[in-house]
C-alpha positions as CSV (number, residue, x, y, z in Angstrom):
1,M,0.0,0.0,0.0
2,K,2.8,2.4,0.9
3,K,4.6,1.5,-2.3
4,H,1.6,2.6,-4.4
5,R,1.2,5.8,-2.4
6,F,4.9,6.7,-3.0
7,R,4.6,5.8,-6.7
8,N,1.5,8.0,-7.1
9,L,3.1,10.9,-5.2
10,F,6.3,10.6,-7.3
11,F,4.2,10.5,-10.5
12,C,2.2,13.6,-9.6
13,F,5.4,15.5,-8.6
14,T,7.1,14.6,-11.9
15,A,4.0,15.6,-13.9
16,L,3.9,19.0,-12.1
17,L,7.6,19.6,-12.9
18,V,7.2,18.7,-16.6
19,L,4.1,20.8,-17.1
20,S,5.7,23.9,-15.4
21,A,8.8,23.5,-17.6
22,C,6.7,23.3,-20.8
23,Q,5.3,26.8,-20.6
24,K,5.8,28.3,-23.9
25,Y,6.5,31.9,-22.9
26,N,8.0,33.0,-19.6
27,G,10.2,35.9,-20.3
28,K,10.2,39.4,-18.9
29,L,7.4,41.6,-20.2
30,E,8.4,44.2,-22.8
31,Q,6.4,46.9,-24.5
32,W,4.9,45.8,-27.8
33,G,3.7,48.7,-30.0
34,S,3.3,52.3,-29.0
35,T,-0.3,52.3,-27.6
36,V,-3.1,49.8,-27.1
37,D,-4.9,51.4,-30.1
38,T,-2.1,50.4,-32.5
39,V,-1.9,46.8,-31.4
40,D,-4.4,44.2,-32.6
41,T,-4.8,42.3,-29.3
42,A,-7.3,39.9,-31.0
43,K,-4.5,38.6,-33.2
44,L,-2.3,38.1,-30.1
45,K,-5.1,36.2,-28.4
46,R,-5.9,34.1,-31.5
47,N,-2.2,33.1,-31.6
48,N,-2.0,32.2,-27.9
49,I,0.4,35.0,-27.1
50,P,-0.1,36.3,-23.6
51,Y,-0.2,40.0,-23.1
52,E,-0.9,42.6,-20.4
53,I,-2.2,46.2,-20.8
54,K,-0.7,48.7,-18.4
55,D,-1.2,52.5,-18.7
56,G,-2.6,52.2,-22.2
57,K,0.4,50.1,-23.5
58,V,0.6,46.5,-24.5
59,Y,3.3,44.3,-23.0
60,I,4.2,40.8,-24.1
61,P,6.9,38.3,-22.9
62,E,10.3,39.1,-24.5
63,D,10.6,35.5,-25.8
64,A,7.3,35.9,-27.7
65,F,8.5,38.8,-29.9
66,S,9.4,36.6,-32.9
67,D,6.0,34.9,-32.8
68,A,4.2,38.2,-32.4
69,T,6.1,39.6,-35.3
70,L,5.1,36.7,-37.5
71,C,1.4,36.8,-36.6
72,C,0.8,40.6,-36.2
73,T,2.8,42.4,-38.8
């Protein structure tokens, strides 16, 4: 019984580590475009590129710049 509990706990821990390591974008947020009016956030959303809007400006992870350039320009 304890062997199965340890195995299940180990499996869950390993799955958690693998899933957290597989996040596509995790870089520091950088400004994308000059204002929120000049950025098509629908295209970012459609291409699964995370973004945040702060003070009327759009920020995306720095490791998403190449994907954002391909989808949004």
